[in-house]
N, CA, C and O atoms as a GROMACS GRO file, in nm:
protein
  256
    1UNK      N    1   0.084  -0.118   0.000
    1UNK     CA    2   0.000   0.000   0.000
    1UNK      C    3   0.089   0.124   0.000
    1UNK      O    4   0.173   0.141   0.088
    2UNK      N    5   0.069   0.210  -0.100
    2UNK     CA    6   0.141   0.335  -0.105
    2UNK      C    7   0.064   0.440  -0.028
    2UNK      O    8  -0.059   0.447  -0.034
    3UNK      N    9   0.137   0.520   0.043
    3UNK     CA   10   0.077   0.627   0.122
    3UNK      C   11   0.113   0.759   0.055
    3UNK      O   12   0.230   0.796   0.051
    4UNK      N   13   0.014   0.829   0.004
    4UNK     CA   14   0.037   0.956  -0.063
    4UNK      C   15  -0.041   1.064   0.009
    4UNK      O   16  -0.163   1.057   0.022
    5UNK      N   17   0.031   1.163   0.055
    5UNK     CA   18  -0.030   1.273   0.127
    5UNK      C   19   0.004   1.400   0.052
    5UNK      O   20   0.120   1.425   0.019
    6UNK      N   21  -0.097   1.481   0.026
    6UNK     CA   22  -0.076   1.604  -0.050
    6UNK      C   23  -0.104   1.725   0.038
    6UNK      O   24  -0.175   1.716   0.138
    7UNK      N   25  -0.047   1.837  -0.003
    7UNK     CA   26  -0.070   1.965   0.064
    7UNK      C   27  -0.034   1.961   0.212
    7UNK      O   28  -0.112   2.002   0.298
    8UNK      N   29   0.084   1.911   0.240
    8UNK     CA   30   0.131   1.902   0.378
    8UNK      C   31   0.225   2.019   0.404
    8UNK      O   32   0.315   2.047   0.326
    9UNK      N   33   0.203   2.084   0.514
    9UNK     CA   34   0.289   2.195   0.554
    9UNK      C   35   0.429   2.141   0.584
    9UNK      O   36   0.442   2.042   0.656
   10UNK      N   37   0.534   2.204   0.530
   10UNK     CA   38   0.670   2.159   0.558
   10UNK      C   39   0.703   2.156   0.708
   10UNK      O   40   0.786   2.077   0.753
   11UNK      N   41   0.637   2.242   0.783
   11UNK     CA   42   0.655   2.242   0.929
   11UNK      C   43   0.611   2.108   0.989
   11UNK      O   44   0.675   2.056   1.080
   12UNK      N   45   0.502   2.053   0.937
   12UNK     CA   46   0.452   1.924   0.985
   12UNK      C   47   0.550   1.812   0.951
   12UNK      O   48   0.572   1.722   1.032
   13UNK      N   49   0.608   1.817   0.832
   13UNK     CA   50   0.707   1.716   0.793
   13UNK      C   51   0.828   1.723   0.885
   13UNK      O   52   0.880   1.620   0.928
   14UNK      N   53   0.871   1.844   0.916
   14UNK     CA   54   0.984   1.863   1.007
   14UNK      C   55   0.952   1.803   1.144
   14UNK      O   56   1.035   1.735   1.204
   15UNK      N   57   0.832   1.830   1.193
   15UNK     CA   58   0.790   1.779   1.324
   15UNK      C   59   0.787   1.626   1.322
   15UNK      O   60   0.832   1.562   1.417
   16UNK      N   61   0.733   1.569   1.217
   16UNK     CA   62   0.728   1.423   1.204
   16UNK      C   63   0.868   1.365   1.203
   16UNK      O   64   0.896   1.267   1.271
   17UNK      N   65   0.956   1.426   1.125
   17UNK     CA   66   1.094   1.376   1.116
   17UNK      C   67   1.166   1.384   1.251
   17UNK      O   68   1.241   1.294   1.286
   18UNK      N   69   1.143   1.490   1.325
   18UNK     CA   70   1.205   1.503   1.458
   18UNK      C   71   1.151   1.397   1.553
   18UNK      O   72   1.227   1.340   1.632
   19UNK      N   73   1.023   1.370   1.546
   19UNK     CA   74   0.963   1.267   1.632
   19UNK      C   75   1.019   1.130   1.598
   19UNK      O   76   1.050   1.050   1.686
   20UNK      N   77   1.032   1.102   1.468
   20UNK     CA   78   1.089   0.974   1.424
   20UNK      C   79   1.233   0.962   1.471
   20UNK      O   80   1.276   0.855   1.514
   21UNK      N   81   1.306   1.072   1.463
   21UNK     CA   82   1.445   1.072   1.510
   21UNK      C   83   1.453   1.037   1.658
   21UNK      O   84   1.540   0.959   1.699
   22UNK      N   85   1.364   1.093   1.738
   22UNK     CA   86   1.362   1.064   1.882
   22UNK      C   87   1.326   0.918   1.908
   22UNK      O   88   1.386   0.853   1.993
   23UNK      N   89   1.228   0.866   1.834
   23UNK     CA   90   1.188   0.726   1.850
   23UNK      C   91   1.305   0.635   1.813
   23UNK      O   92   1.334   0.538   1.884
   24UNK      N   93   1.371   0.666   1.703
   24UNK     CA   94   1.484   0.584   1.659
   24UNK      C   95   1.598   0.585   1.761
   24UNK      O   96   1.661   0.483   1.785
   25UNK      N   97   1.624   0.702   1.820
   25UNK     CA   98   1.729   0.712   1.922
   25UNK      C   99   1.692   0.633   2.046
   25UNK      O  100   1.773   0.559   2.101
   26UNK      N  101   1.568   0.650   2.090
   26UNK     CA  102   1.522   0.588   2.213
   26UNK      C  103   1.520   0.436   2.202
   26UNK      O  104   1.561   0.366   2.295
   27UNK      N  105   1.473   0.385   2.090
   27UNK     CA  106   1.456   0.241   2.073
   27UNK      C  107   1.568   0.175   1.995
   27UNK      O  108   1.565   0.053   1.974
   28UNK      N  109   1.666   0.253   1.952
   28UNK     CA  110   1.777   0.200   1.873
   28UNK      C  111   1.726   0.124   1.752
   28UNK      O  112   1.778   0.018   1.717
   29UNK      N  113   1.623   0.179   1.687
   29UNK     CA  114   1.566   0.118   1.567
   29UNK      C  115   1.570   0.220   1.454
   29UNK      O  116   1.608   0.336   1.474
   30UNK      N  117   1.530   0.175   1.338
   30UNK     CA  118   1.521   0.265   1.223
   30UNK      C  119   1.382   0.255   1.164
   30UNK      O  120   1.357   0.179   1.071
   31UNK      N  121   1.290   0.333   1.220
   31UNK     CA  122   1.154   0.337   1.168
   31UNK      C  123   1.150   0.442   1.056
   31UNK      O  124   1.210   0.548   1.069
   32UNK      N  125   1.081   0.412   0.949
   32UNK     CA  126   1.071   0.506   0.838
   32UNK      C  127   0.953   0.601   0.859
   32UNK      O  128   0.864   0.574   0.939
   33UNK      N  129   0.955   0.710   0.786
   33UNK     CA  130   0.844   0.805   0.793
   33UNK      C  131   0.716   0.736   0.749
   33UNK      O  132   0.610   0.756   0.809
   34UNK      N  133   0.725   0.656   0.645
   34UNK     CA  134   0.608   0.586   0.593
   34UNK      C  135   0.548   0.492   0.698
   34UNK      O  136   0.427   0.491   0.718
   35UNK      N  137   0.632   0.414   0.764
   35UNK     CA  138   0.584   0.322   0.867
   35UNK      C  139   0.524   0.400   0.984
   35UNK      O  140   0.419   0.363   1.037
   36UNK      N  141   0.590   0.507   1.023
   36UNK     CA  142   0.540   0.591   1.132
   36UNK      C  143   0.400   0.642   1.099
   36UNK      O  144   0.310   0.636   1.183
   37UNK      N  145   0.382   0.694   0.977
   37UNK     CA  146   0.252   0.748   0.938
   37UNK      C  147   0.146   0.639   0.927
   37UNK      O  148   0.031   0.660   0.965
   38UNK      N  149   0.183   0.524   0.874
   38UNK     CA  150   0.087   0.414   0.866
   38UNK      C  151   0.039   0.372   1.004
   38UNK      O  152  -0.081   0.353   1.026
   39UNK      N  153   0.133   0.358   1.096
   39UNK     CA  154   0.096   0.321   1.233
   39UNK      C  155   0.007   0.427   1.297
   39UNK      O  156  -0.088   0.396   1.368
   40UNK      N  157   0.039   0.552   1.270
   40UNK     CA  158  -0.038   0.663   1.326
   40UNK      C  159  -0.180   0.664   1.269
   40UNK      O  160  -0.277   0.685   1.342
   41UNK      N  161  -0.192   0.640   1.140
   41UNK     CA  162  -0.324   0.638   1.075
   41UNK      C  163  -0.408   0.523   1.128
   41UNK      O  164  -0.529   0.538   1.147
   42UNK      N  165  -0.347   0.411   1.151
   42UNK     CA  166  -0.421   0.298   1.206
   42UNK      C  167  -0.476   0.329   1.345
   42UNK      O  168  -0.583   0.282   1.383
   43UNK      N  169  -0.400   0.408   1.418
   43UNK     CA  170  -0.434   0.432   1.558
   43UNK      C  171  -0.530   0.550   1.579
   43UNK      O  172  -0.612   0.548   1.671
   44UNK      N  173  -0.521   0.649   1.495
   44UNK     CA  174  -0.597   0.772   1.517
   44UNK      C  175  -0.679   0.811   1.395
   44UNK      O  176  -0.645   0.777   1.282
   45UNK      N  177  -0.785   0.882   1.420
   45UNK     CA  178  -0.862   0.940   1.309
   45UNK      C  179  -0.786   1.061   1.256
   45UNK      O  180  -0.691   1.108   1.319
   46UNK      N  181  -0.826   1.111   1.142
   46UNK     CA  182  -0.758   1.224   1.080
   46UNK      C  183  -0.752   1.346   1.172
   46UNK      O  184  -0.648   1.410   1.182
   47UNK      N  185  -0.861   1.377   1.239
   47UNK     CA  186  -0.862   1.493   1.326
   47UNK      C  187  -0.768   1.476   1.444
   47UNK      O  188  -0.698   1.569   1.484
   48UNK      N  189  -0.765   1.357   1.500
   48UNK     CA  190  -0.674   1.331   1.611
   48UNK      C  191  -0.530   1.344   1.566
   48UNK      O  192  -0.446   1.392   1.642
   49UNK      N  193  -0.500   1.302   1.443
   49UNK     CA  194  -0.364   1.315   1.391
   49UNK      C  195  -0.326   1.462   1.382
   49UNK      O  196  -0.216   1.501   1.422
   50UNK      N  197  -0.417   1.544   1.329
   50UNK     CA  198  -0.388   1.688   1.320
   50UNK      C  199  -0.366   1.748   1.458
   50UNK      O  200  -0.277   1.831   1.476
   51UNK      N  201  -0.447   1.707   1.555
   51UNK     CA  202  -0.430   1.757   1.691
   51UNK      C  203  -0.295   1.715   1.748
   51UNK      O  204  -0.228   1.795   1.814
   52UNK      N  205  -0.255   1.590   1.724
   52UNK     CA  206  -0.126   1.542   1.774
   52UNK      C  207  -0.012   1.621   1.711
   52UNK      O  208   0.082   1.660   1.781
   53UNK      N  209  -0.020   1.646   1.580
   53UNK     CA  210   0.085   1.724   1.514
   53UNK      C  211   0.091   1.865   1.569
   53UNK      O  212   0.200   1.920   1.588
   54UNK      N  213  -0.024   1.924   1.595
   54UNK     CA  214  -0.026   2.058   1.654
   54UNK      C  215   0.035   2.057   1.793
   54UNK      O  216   0.110   2.148   1.829
   55UNK      N  217   0.004   1.955   1.872
   55UNK     CA  218   0.060   1.944   2.006
   55UNK      C  219   0.211   1.928   2.001
   55UNK      O  220   0.284   1.990   2.080
   56UNK      N  221   0.259   1.847   1.908
   56UNK     CA  222   0.403   1.826   1.894
   56UNK      C  223   0.470   1.957   1.856
   56UNK      O  224   0.572   1.994   1.914
   57UNK      N  225   0.413   2.027   1.758
   57UNK     CA  226   0.475   2.151   1.712
   57UNK      C  227   0.468   2.260   1.819
   57UNK      O  228   0.544   2.356   1.814
   58UNK      N  229   0.379   2.244   1.916
   58UNK     CA  230   0.372   2.339   2.027
   58UNK      C  231   0.458   2.296   2.145
   58UNK      O  232   0.453   2.358   2.252
   59UNK      N  233   0.538   2.191   2.127
   59UNK     CA  234   0.633   2.152   2.230
   59UNK      C  235   0.587   2.042   2.322
   59UNK      O  236   0.661   2.005   2.414
   60UNK      N  237   0.470   1.988   2.302
   60UNK     CA  238   0.424   1.878   2.388
   60UNK      C  239   0.482   1.747   2.337
   60UNK      O  240   0.510   1.733   2.218
   61UNK      N  241   0.499   1.652   2.426
   61UNK     CA  242   0.552   1.521   2.388
   61UNK      C  243   0.446   1.440   2.317
   61UNK      O  244   0.327   1.449   2.348
   62UNK      N  245   0.490   1.361   2.222
   62UNK     CA  246   0.401   1.272   2.148
   62UNK      C  247   0.404   1.137   2.215
   62UNK      O  248   0.511   1.083   2.243
   63UNK      N  249   0.288   1.082   2.241
   63UNK     CA  250   0.280   0.950   2.304
   63UNK      C  251   0.207   0.856   2.212
   63UNK      O  252   0.094   0.882   2.172
   64UNK      N  253   0.273   0.745   2.178
   64UNK     CA  254   0.211   0.645   2.093
   64UNK      C  255   0.133   0.548   2.175
   64UNK      O  256   0.072   0.455   2.120
   0.00000   0.00000   0.00000
């Protein structure tokens, strides 16, 4: 399954990449952006995802 997302703010991509970087450091793994987003989509509705991204960009920790 290909995941294609359009009209994404570059700020959101930066936030996602930073979160992935923290996860990879913490767990000593290499999760991809695609896998991260797929897991997130499975877990949350679209609105909840937007809220989580806003919370992350406002400095709050992301909890999976």
